BALOBA-1460 file (C-alpha; in Angstrom, 3 decimals):
// residues 144
<rec num="1" residu="x" x="-23.415" y="-6.650" z="-27.181"/>
<rec num="2" residu="x" x="-22.476" y="-7.205" z="-23.526"/>
<rec num="3" residu="x" x="-20.245" y="-4.666" z="-21.776"/>
<rec num="4" residu="x" x="-16.751" y="-5.848" z="-20.897"/>
<rec num="5" residu="x" x="-16.163" y="-6.225" z="-17.181"/>
<rec num="6" residu="x" x="-12.751" y="-6.237" z="-15.515"/>
<rec num="7" residu="x" x="-11.610" y="-9.667" z="-14.421"/>
<rec num="8" residu="x" x="-9.622" y="-10.416" z="-11.287"/>
<rec num="9" residu="x" x="-7.059" y="-13.158" z="-11.785"/>
<rec num="10" residu="x" x="-4.882" y="-14.834" z="-9.204"/>
<rec num="11" residu="x" x="-1.821" y="-16.032" z="-11.083"/>
<rec num="12" residu="x" x="1.143" y="-18.190" z="-10.302"/>
<rec num="13" residu="x" x="4.196" y="-17.309" z="-12.313"/>
<rec num="14" residu="x" x="7.945" y="-17.147" z="-12.468"/>
<rec num="15" residu="x" x="8.539" y="-13.411" z="-12.545"/>
<rec num="16" residu="x" x="11.601" y="-11.582" z="-11.357"/>
<rec num="17" residu="x" x="10.833" y="-12.568" z="-7.747"/>
<rec num="18" residu="x" x="10.557" y="-16.331" z="-8.358"/>
<rec num="19" residu="x" x="7.636" y="-18.744" z="-8.201"/>
<rec num="20" residu="x" x="4.887" y="-16.980" z="-6.273"/>
<rec num="21" residu="x" x="1.323" y="-15.748" z="-6.263"/>
<rec num="22" residu="x" x="0.745" y="-12.363" z="-7.853"/>
<rec num="23" residu="x" x="-2.264" y="-10.199" z="-8.585"/>
<rec num="24" residu="x" x="-3.239" y="-8.874" z="-11.987"/>
<rec num="25" residu="x" x="-6.356" y="-6.749" z="-12.307"/>
<rec num="26" residu="x" x="-7.895" y="-6.224" z="-15.733"/>
<rec num="27" residu="x" x="-4.525" y="-6.426" z="-17.463"/>
<rec num="28" residu="x" x="-2.886" y="-4.029" z="-14.991"/>
<rec num="29" residu="x" x="0.662" y="-4.675" z="-13.753"/>
<rec num="30" residu="x" x="1.455" y="-7.381" z="-11.270"/>
<rec num="31" residu="x" x="2.195" y="-6.902" z="-7.600"/>
<rec num="32" residu="x" x="4.025" y="-9.874" z="-6.139"/>
<rec num="33" residu="x" x="4.887" y="-11.053" z="-2.624"/>
<rec num="34" residu="x" x="7.870" y="-13.296" z="-1.983"/>
<rec num="35" residu="x" x="8.218" y="-15.774" z="-0.460"/>
<rec num="36" residu="x" x="5.093" y="-17.460" z="-1.725"/>
<rec num="37" residu="x" x="2.812" y="-19.637" z="0.349"/>
<rec num="38" residu="x" x="2.803" y="-19.797" z="4.132"/>
<rec num="39" residu="x" x="5.490" y="-17.916" z="6.075"/>
<rec num="40" residu="x" x="6.761" y="-19.921" z="9.057"/>
<rec num="41" residu="x" x="8.806" y="-18.482" z="11.902"/>
<rec num="42" residu="x" x="11.410" y="-20.216" z="14.058"/>
<rec num="43" residu="x" x="10.310" y="-21.324" z="17.500"/>
<rec num="44" residu="x" x="10.402" y="-18.391" z="19.933"/>
<rec num="45" residu="x" x="10.347" y="-17.972" z="23.680"/>
<rec num="46" residu="x" x="7.845" y="-15.565" z="25.272"/>
<rec num="47" residu="x" x="10.806" y="-14.094" z="27.204"/>
<rec num="48" residu="x" x="13.253" y="-14.087" z="24.306"/>
<rec num="49" residu="x" x="13.875" y="-12.030" z="21.217"/>
<rec num="50" residu="x" x="11.432" y="-11.771" z="18.342"/>
<rec num="51" residu="x" x="11.907" y="-13.987" z="15.302"/>
<rec num="52" residu="x" x="11.857" y="-12.200" z="11.946"/>
<rec num="53" residu="x" x="11.308" y="-13.039" z="8.300"/>
<rec num="54" residu="x" x="12.022" y="-10.757" z="5.363"/>
<rec num="55" residu="x" x="9.206" y="-10.419" z="2.831"/>
<rec num="56" residu="x" x="9.591" y="-8.664" z="-0.513"/>
<rec num="57" residu="x" x="6.789" y="-6.647" z="-2.105"/>
<rec num="58" residu="x" x="7.542" y="-6.151" z="-5.795"/>
<rec num="59" residu="x" x="6.234" y="-4.826" z="-9.071"/>
<rec num="60" residu="x" x="6.410" y="-7.796" z="-11.410"/>
<rec num="61" residu="x" x="4.806" y="-6.143" z="-14.436"/>
<rec num="62" residu="x" x="5.996" y="-4.037" z="-17.351"/>
<rec num="63" residu="x" x="4.528" y="-0.754" z="-16.063"/>
<rec num="64" residu="x" x="4.305" y="0.950" z="-12.673"/>
<rec num="65" residu="x" x="2.138" y="-0.758" z="-10.013"/>
<rec num="66" residu="x" x="0.308" y="0.849" z="-7.101"/>
<rec num="67" residu="x" x="0.585" y="-0.633" z="-3.600"/>
<rec num="68" residu="x" x="-1.896" y="1.106" z="-1.290"/>
<rec num="69" residu="x" x="-0.959" y="-0.489" z="2.042"/>
<rec num="70" residu="x" x="0.758" y="-3.408" z="3.757"/>
<rec num="71" residu="x" x="-0.206" y="-4.596" z="7.237"/>
<rec num="72" residu="x" x="-0.316" y="-7.593" z="9.566"/>
<rec num="73" residu="x" x="-3.460" y="-8.946" z="11.218"/>
<rec num="74" residu="x" x="-3.215" y="-11.267" z="14.209"/>
<rec num="75" residu="x" x="-5.864" y="-11.924" z="16.844"/>
<rec num="76" residu="x" x="-3.210" y="-12.475" z="19.481"/>
<rec num="77" residu="x" x="-0.963" y="-9.575" z="18.407"/>
<rec num="78" residu="x" x="2.058" y="-11.881" z="18.201"/>
<rec num="79" residu="x" x="2.945" y="-10.869" z="14.604"/>
<rec num="80" residu="x" x="3.855" y="-7.339" z="13.635"/>
<rec num="81" residu="x" x="6.044" y="-5.133" z="11.536"/>
<rec num="82" residu="x" x="7.751" y="-2.411" z="13.494"/>
<rec num="83" residu="x" x="9.086" y="-0.575" z="10.489"/>
<rec num="84" residu="x" x="7.560" y="2.562" z="9.087"/>
<rec num="85" residu="x" x="6.420" y="1.184" z="5.745"/>
<rec num="86" residu="x" x="6.709" y="3.349" z="2.606"/>
<rec num="87" residu="x" x="3.154" y="2.739" z="1.419"/>
<rec num="88" residu="x" x="1.087" y="3.949" z="-0.391"/>
<rec num="89" residu="x" x="3.562" y="3.890" z="-3.243"/>
<rec num="90" residu="x" x="3.718" y="3.640" z="-6.999"/>
<rec num="91" residu="x" x="6.355" y="1.018" z="-7.732"/>
<rec num="92" residu="x" x="8.337" y="1.086" z="-10.939"/>
<rec num="93" residu="x" x="8.629" y="-2.126" z="-13.012"/>
<rec num="94" residu="x" x="11.010" y="-4.534" z="-11.290"/>
<rec num="95" residu="x" x="11.154" y="-2.447" z="-8.104"/>
<rec num="96" residu="x" x="11.140" y="-4.413" z="-4.856"/>
<rec num="97" residu="x" x="10.766" y="-3.291" z="-1.256"/>
<rec num="98" residu="x" x="11.863" y="-5.635" z="1.550"/>
<rec num="99" residu="x" x="9.918" y="-5.455" z="4.816"/>
<rec num="100" residu="x" x="10.506" y="-7.331" z="8.047"/>
<rec num="101" residu="x" x="7.666" y="-9.241" z="9.693"/>
<rec num="102" residu="x" x="8.279" y="-10.220" z="13.321"/>
<rec num="103" residu="x" x="6.888" y="-12.911" z="15.613"/>
<rec num="104" residu="x" x="7.023" y="-12.534" z="19.394"/>
<rec num="105" residu="x" x="4.686" y="-14.898" z="21.253"/>
<rec num="106" residu="x" x="3.122" y="-13.891" z="24.572"/>
<rec num="107" residu="x" x="2.905" y="-17.530" z="25.650"/>
<rec num="108" residu="x" x="3.604" y="-21.078" z="24.487"/>
<rec num="109" residu="x" x="1.488" y="-22.439" z="21.641"/>
<rec num="110" residu="x" x="0.889" y="-22.141" z="17.907"/>
<rec num="111" residu="x" x="-0.034" y="-18.712" z="16.575"/>
<rec num="112" residu="x" x="-1.490" y="-17.581" z="13.251"/>
<rec num="113" residu="x" x="-1.609" y="-14.237" z="11.495"/>
<rec num="114" residu="x" x="-1.947" y="-12.747" z="8.024"/>
<rec num="115" residu="x" x="0.279" y="-10.395" z="6.057"/>
<rec num="116" residu="x" x="-1.967" y="-8.339" z="3.767"/>
<rec num="117" residu="x" x="-0.909" y="-6.323" z="0.722"/>
<rec num="118" residu="x" x="-3.539" y="-3.987" z="-0.765"/>
<rec num="119" residu="x" x="-2.772" y="-3.209" z="-4.399"/>
<rec num="120" residu="x" x="-4.368" y="-1.351" z="-7.264"/>
<rec num="121" residu="x" x="-6.910" y="1.404" z="-6.999"/>
<rec num="122" residu="x" x="-9.716" y="-1.113" z="-6.447"/>
<rec num="123" residu="x" x="-8.289" y="-2.477" z="-3.171"/>
<rec num="124" residu="x" x="-7.304" y="-5.960" z="-4.360"/>
<rec num="125" residu="x" x="-5.815" y="-7.931" z="-1.453"/>
<rec num="126" residu="x" x="-2.948" y="-10.409" z="-1.610"/>
<rec num="127" residu="x" x="-2.421" y="-12.403" z="1.592"/>
<rec num="128" residu="x" x="0.280" y="-14.572" z="3.149"/>
<rec num="129" residu="x" x="-0.506" y="-16.765" z="6.142"/>
<rec num="130" residu="x" x="1.884" y="-16.425" z="9.096"/>
<rec num="131" residu="x" x="2.579" y="-19.287" z="11.525"/>
<rec num="132" residu="x" x="4.776" y="-19.236" z="14.607"/>
<rec num="133" residu="x" x="5.376" y="-21.543" z="17.552"/>
<rec num="134" residu="x" x="5.880" y="-20.214" z="21.069"/>
<rec num="135" residu="x" x="7.928" y="-22.603" z="23.195"/>
<rec num="136" residu="x" x="7.806" y="-23.350" z="26.885"/>
<rec num="137" residu="x" x="10.687" y="-21.467" z="28.497"/>
<rec num="138" residu="x" x="10.926" y="-23.500" z="31.736"/>
<rec num="139" residu="x" x="14.114" y="-21.871" z="33.042"/>
<rec num="140" residu="x" x="13.061" y="-18.280" z="32.003"/>
<rec num="141" residu="x" x="16.318" y="-17.657" z="30.157"/>
<rec num="142" residu="x" x="14.654" y="-16.469" z="26.931"/>
<rec num="143" residu="x" x="15.663" y="-19.589" z="24.967"/>
<rec num="144" residu="x" x="13.693" y="-22.600" z="23.848"/>
């Protein structure tokens, strides 16, 4: 008889946080990130204010879920979260934590980043792609 191995599944479902990707590991509870798919930011001026989007990290299962860490990766450094995030954390079923992800371009152009949520004790990663557009601020007034 073959030993049973845990299976990693990437699911799409309609949990408490709406249609989104979620992670389930070997039957463990779900950790969900909303909104689903790519997160796009409004056009921003390099001399203006940052643009922000609220993202919700939630426990979408029937038992507590563990979220080890949440962070943003961006080669250009134009995406960030300036909040002190409450992770690592065991989240109760249905619990949701909103975080703010910000975009502040250093120049004009299209920028890409990744929001990463590490969940479970095995380090499963759930990612959201970040996209922002830096505009040309010809009159240096901080507006596009």
